[in-house]
C-alpha positions in Angstrom: 0.0 0.0 0.0 2.8 2.4 0.8 4.5 1.7 -2.5 1.2 2.4 -4.3 0.9 5.7 -2.4 4.5 6.7 -3.3 4.0 5.8 -7.0 0.9 8.0 -7.1 2.6 10.8 -5.2 5.7 10.8 -7.5 3.5 10.7 -10.6 1.5 13.7 -9.4 4.7 15.6 -8.6 6.4 14.9 -11.9 3.2 15.7 -13.8 3.0 19.1 -12.1 6.7 20.0 -12.7 7.7 22.6 -15.2 11.0 21.9 -16.9 12.9 24.9 -18.1 15.3 25.0 -21.1 18.2 27.3 -21.9 18.7 28.8 -25.3 19.9 26.4 -28.0 23.3 28.0 -28.5 24.1 28.3 -24.8 22.9 24.7 -24.2 25.2 23.5 -27.0 28.2 25.3 -25.5 27.5 23.9 -22.1 26.9 20.5 -23.4 30.3 20.5 -25.1 31.9 21.6 -21.8 30.4 18.8 -19.8 30.7 16.0 -22.4 33.4 13.7 -21.1 34.2 15.9 -18.1 33.9 14.9 -14.4 31.4 16.4 -12.0 32.2 16.0 -8.3 29.0 15.4 -6.2 29.5 16.0 -2.5 27.4 14.2 0.1 27.8 15.8 3.5 27.3 12.6 5.4 28.7 9.1 5.6 27.9 6.4 3.1 24.7 4.4 3.6 22.3 7.1 4.8 19.4 8.7 3.0 21.4 11.6 1.5 24.0 9.1 0.2 21.3 6.8 -1.2 19.5 9.6 -3.0 22.7 10.8 -4.5 24.0 7.5 -5.7 20.5 6.7 -7.2 20.3 9.8 -9.3 24.0 10.0 -10.3 23.8 7.6 -13.3 20.8 9.6 -14.7 22.6 12.9 -14.3 25.5 11.2 -16.2 23.0 10.2 -18.9 21.7 13.8 -19.4 25.0 15.7 -19.0 27.5 13.4 -20.7 29.8 13.8 -17.8 31.0 11.3 -15.2 29.6 11.9 -11.7 31.9 11.0 -8.8 30.3 10.8 -5.4 32.5 12.1 -2.6 31.3 11.7 1.0 32.4 14.5 3.2 30.8 14.2 6.6 31.4 16.5 9.5 29.7 19.2 11.7 26.2 17.9 11.1 26.5 18.4 7.3 28.1 21.8 7.5 31.5 20.6 6.3 30.1 19.4 3.1 27.8 22.4 2.6 30.8 24.7 3.1 32.9 22.7 0.7 30.2 23.0 -2.0 29.8 26.8 -1.3 33.6 27.5 -1.4 34.4 25.3 -4.5 35.5 26.9 -7.8 32.5 28.4 -9.6 33.1 26.3 -12.8 30.1 24.1 -12.6 32.0 20.9 -11.9 31.3 20.7 -8.1 27.7 20.1 -6.9 26.2 18.3 -4.0 23.1 17.5 -1.9 22.6 19.5 1.3 20.4 19.3 4.3 18.8 22.6 3.4 16.5 23.0 6.5 19.4 22.3 8.9 21.7 24.6 7.0 19.1 27.4 7.3 18.6 26.9 11.0 22.4 26.9 11.5 22.7 30.1 9.5 19.9 32.1 11.2 21.1 30.9 14.6 24.7 32.0 13.6 26.1 28.6 14.5 29.9 28.6 14.5 31.2 27.2 11.2 28.3 28.1 9.0 30.3 30.1 6.5 27.8 29.8 3.7 24.7 31.8 2.7 21.9 29.4 1.8 20.2 31.9 -0.5 23.4 32.4 -2.6 24.0 28.8 -3.7 23.4 28.0 -7.4 20.5 25.5 -7.3 19.8 22.7 -9.7 16.6 21.8 -7.9 15.3 19.9 -5.0 15.0 16.1 -4.7 12.6 15.8 -1.7 11.1 17.7 1.2 9.0 16.5 4.0 5.3 17.2 4.0 4.8 17.7 7.8 1.7 16.4 9.5 0.2 16.4 13.0 -1.2 13.1 14.1 -3.2 12.2 17.2 -3.9 8.8 18.7 -7.3 7.2 17.9 -7.9 6.6 21.6 -7.6 10.3 22.5 -10.6 12.6 22.6 -9.3 14.5 19.6 -10.4 13.9 16.0 -9.6 17.3 14.4 -7.4 20.3 14.8 -10.3 22.3 16.1 -10.6 19.7 18.9 -7.0 20.6 19.9 -7.8 24.3 19.8 -10.8 23.8 22.0 -9.3 21.3 24.5 -10.2 22.1 28.1 -6.7 21.1 29.3 -3.2 21.5 27.7 -2.7 19.0 25.0 0.4 16.8 25.5 2.6 16.7 22.4 5.6 14.5 22.1 8.9 15.5 20.4 12.5 14.5 20.1 15.3 16.7 21.3 15.2 20.4 21.8 15.5 22.2 18.5 14.7 19.1 16.4 12.1 19.2 13.7 9.3 17.5 15.7 9.9 20.0 18.5 10.1 23.1 16.2 6.9 22.1 14.4 5.0 21.9 17.7 6.3 25.0 19.4 5.8 27.2 16.3 2.3 26.0 15.3 0.7 25.5 18.7 1.2 29.0 20.2 0.6 30.7 16.9 -2.7 28.9 16.3 -4.2 28.9 19.8 -3.5 25.4 20.9 -2.7 25.3 24.6 -0.2 22.5 24.8 2.6 20.9 26.9 5.5 19.7 24.7 7.3 16.7 26.2 10.7 16.4 24.5 13.8 14.3 24.9 12.7 11.1 23.1 15.7 9.5 21.3 13.9 9.4 18.0 10.5 9.7 16.3 9.8 6.0 16.7 10.0 6.4 20.5 7.5 9.3 20.3 5.2 7.1 18.3 5.4 4.4 20.9 4.5 7.0 23.6 1.6 7.9 21.4 0.4 4.3 21.3 0.7 4.0 25.1 -1.3 7.1 25.6 1.6 9.0 27.2 1.2 11.8 24.7 -1.8 12.8 22.6 -0.1 13.8 19.4 3.1 14.5 17.5 4.4 16.2 14.4 6.4 14.4 11.8 6.9 13.7 8.1 4.0 12.2 6.1 6.3 9.3 5.2 6.9 8.4 8.9 3.2 8.8 9.8 1.8 6.6 7.1 2.3 3.2 8.8 0.5 4.3 11.9 -2.4 5.7 9.9 -2.6 2.5 7.8 -2.6 0.4 11.0 -5.5 2.4 12.4 -3.5 3.8 15.3 -3.2 7.5 14.3 -5.3 10.2 12.6 -3.8 13.0 10.7 -5.5 16.2 11.8 -3.4 18.9 10.0 -0.7 19.3 7.3 2.0 21.9 6.8 1.6 22.9 3.1 -0.2 26.3 2.7 -2.5 24.7 0.2 -3.9 21.2 0.9 -1.6 18.7 -0.7 -3.1 16.4 -3.4 -1.9 13.6 -1.3 -4.1 14.7 1.6 -7.1 16.5 0.1 -9.4 15.9 3.1 -6.9 17.1 5.8 -6.8 20.8 6.5 -3.7 22.9 6.3 -2.6 24.8 9.4 -2.7 27.9 7.2 -6.5 27.6 7.1 -6.6 28.5 10.8 -4.5 31.7 10.6 -7.4 34.1 10.4 -8.8 32.8 13.6 -5.6 33.5 15.5 -5.1 36.4 17.9 -2.8 38.3 15.5 -3.3 37.0 12.0 -0.7 39.2 10.4 2.1 38.1 12.7 0.9 34.5 12.7 1.0 34.5 8.9 4.6 35.8 8.8 5.7 33.2 11.3 3.9 30.4 9.5 5.4 31.5 6.2 8.9 31.3 7.7 8.2 27.9 9.1 6.8 26.6 5.8 9.9 27.9 3.9 12.1 26.1 6.4 10.4 22.8 5.8 10.2 23.4 2.0 14.0 23.8 1.6 14.3 20.1 2.1 17.2 18.3 0.3 18.3 20.4 -2.6 21.1 19.9 -5.1 23.3 22.9 -5.2 26.5 24.3 -6.8 28.7 27.2 -5.6 27.5 30.8 -6.2 28.4 32.5 -9.4 28.8 29.6 -11.9 28.3 30.6 -15.5 24.6 31.1 -16.4 24.7 28.7 -19.4 26.3 25.9 -17.3 23.8 26.4 -14.5 20.9 26.3 -17.0 22.3 23.1 -18.6 22.7 21.4 -15.2 19.2 22.5 -14.1 17.8 21.0 -17.3 19.8 17.8 -16.9 18.7 17.4 -13.3 15.1 18.0 -14.3 15.4 15.3 -16.9 17.1 12.9 -14.5 14.4 13.4 -11.8 11.6 12.7 -14.4 13.3 9.7 -16.0 10.8 6.8 -15.7 13.5 4.3 -14.8 14.7 6.6 -12.0 11.2 7.2 -10.7 10.4 3.5 -10.7 13.6 2.7 -8.9 12.8 5.2 -6.2 9.2 3.9 -5.8 10.6 0.4 -5.5 13.0 1.6 -2.8 10.1 3.4 -1.1 12.0 6.7 -1.4 9.8 9.7 -1.8 10.4 12.5 -4.3 9.1 16.0 -4.4 11.0 17.8 -7.1 11.1 21.5 -7.6 13.2 23.3 -10.3 16.2 25.4 -9.6 14.5 28.8 -9.9 11.7 27.8 -7.5 14.4 26.4 -5.1 16.2 29.7 -5.1 13.0 31.5 -4.2 12.4 29.0 -1.3 15.9 29.5 0.0 15.6 33.3 -0.1 12.3 33.2 1.8 13.7 30.8 4.4 16.6 33.1 5.2 15.1 36.6 4.8 12.6 37.4 7.6 11.8 40.3 9.9 13.7 40.6 13.1 10.6 39.7 15.1 10.0 36.5 13.1 13.6 35.6 13.1 13.7 35.9 16.9 10.8 33.4 17.2 12.4 31.0 14.8 15.7 31.1 16.5 14.2 30.6 19.9 12.3 27.6 18.6 15.5 26.1 17.0 17.5 26.7 20.1 14.9 25.1 22.3 14.0 28.3 24.2 10.2 28.2 23.7 
């Protein structure tokens, strides 16, 4: 059932994607440059993890559409920052690219973490491979069956989360106060699986997480999805309200919308493929087109579906817009986001 869901999801994403193409002459010049050349693809984590698997899966297809050889180089360290910095500081010749943990790099940048020497908005983006659709689930044995039930609860709603500043924690402490949910966030669980076990035991009433991680509990009849993160309802969850639908009922809709937009952009950065700032425009356009073709290649899509790996492609231009939105915010909104990331809410 999960594989069927993923296949339908990927098909809808690919069908909705718009592929952009450079001018014919520029594309020919760039194609000549890349034909027989070597592209270094940096993975900022050890071999074997999700970032590594996504990279090694798409590399042969990027070779197919660029004519270049793609060499995967694992460069772990500093929670992904070592590799992100290496991509950012590499020569701007279009021969070094890589996948980054975009959301984590944004939070490191806005929190001014030592060692974050990049600017997320300045990378040259080929596009995005995947980003989590965030969802709020509640246990079927709780008195809650909708987001409105949480807003109207007579007592604080107990929400489970992993460590301070983790995604499950940030989701909860941003959305709850903004949208009028009186809650008590219990954090410190080792991982999301432990939070889900607490949800099954009834120790917590709900938790935020990715749609992919929530599916099994929903299919088993243990959980109900009561809200989703996308500003517009995803085609994957047409009957589940977006948290953005509740903004106008908040105490300060204008500020709430600004905070929620920043939170949405943080989630939307996801796992993009990036090159250093300032690479020649024709080479960037060529790489963006080749990456789009690779992501839409039927063999690649089928391989990812079989591996139960989700895809949510956006093109390079849209990815640049998302990165800019995620890093450019008012001082008031930035203070809220930094406090959430640093576990101070």
